[in-house]
N, C-alpha and C positions, 0 to 999 in steps of 0.2 A: 354291649356289642360280642354278640356272636359268633365263635368263626365251628363253621361247618364246609364240612366235606374235606375236608384236609386228615392229612394220617393222627391216628389215633401214636395214645403215648404208648411207649414201650408202658410203663405196669402195666396199662388199661390191656393193653394185645394178652400177657399174659396172664394178666383175672379172667376175662373174656376166654381161651383157650385150654383155665384148668378149671372155667364155671360150668366145659362143653365134659370136659373129663369126668365133674363129679355129676354129673345129671349120669355117665354110666356105674358108674362109684356105693358100696352102700354105710353106711354109719358108719365110724370107728376106723375105717379103709386106709391105710396110709397113706398119705400123698409125698410123690417123692421126695430126694433129699435138696435142701438147697442148690449144691453143686450140682445133681445134679437135670435142677431144670439152666443156672446156669447152666447144662452143658446142652440144649435141647433150646437154647432161647437167641443164645449168644450174648447174652445184656448183666450188666455188672448183676452185683450180688445185692447192691442195693435196691435195682431196680425188679431183681427181683421179690427183693421184701416187699417193699411197697406193694405191691400186684396180691403180695398172702394178706398183706394187713385193711386189702381193703376187700379180701373176699371171708378174711375173721369177723373186719365191721360189719360184716351181712349178713355174719351167723352161718357160715356154709361148712368153713372148720372151726377147728383148735387150735391150740398148739398145745404141744404138753412140751420145753423148753427143748432141753436136748433127742431129746425122744423121738418130734417129729412135729409134724402139723398130722389133722385123720379131719375125714372129714368128721362132721357136728349131726349127727340124733337130733339137733333140733331142737333142743331139754334146754341150752344155753339160753339165760334169758335175752330178751333184745330188747332197748328204751329206743325210743323215737332221738334217731340221731341231727335232729331236724332244731331237738328242741332242747336239746347237752351246747349247741353251737351258740341259738340264741341267746343262753344262762351262761357261758364263757364269755357270747357280748358283752352283757348286757354288765359283769362283772372288766372285762378288761374297761369301757366306757367311763366307768364307777371311781376305776387306777388316774383312767387318766383324770380325770374330773381334778380328782386329791393333789396327784406331782406337778397340774397346770397352781392350782391354787397354790400348796407350798413354792412353786418355779415365781410366785409372781413377787410371795409371800416375801421367800428372799432378797427380790432383786427393788421390794422395795424397806429391803435391810430390819424386816419386821423380824426375820426369821429365830 
C-alpha cells in the first residue's frame, strides 16, 4: 500500500531543501552546520542528521567529521544501494533460518 499526497517526512523536507541549495554550490563548498540547520528548519538534531545521511547516500555530500559536510565533487565511488540491500536481506534470511534451526533443536532438548 502506497500513501501519496501526504506531508513529506521532516528528514525528506531537509534533504529536498538542501538538494536545491547544493545545485547553487560548487564542489568543496561547506554546508551550514547542524546547529544552523536546526535553527533554519526548526527540527530536531536527529531529523537533520537523517536528512544529511540521505544526501551522503546519494553521493551529493561528503562528511569530514567535526569539520562538517561538504558538497561532493562526484569522485566518491557510488555503489548500487539496491544490491547492498539485497545482500543484507539475504544474510538476514540466512541468519533467521539458522536461529530457527537452533530454537527447534533447543525445543527438542538436543542443544
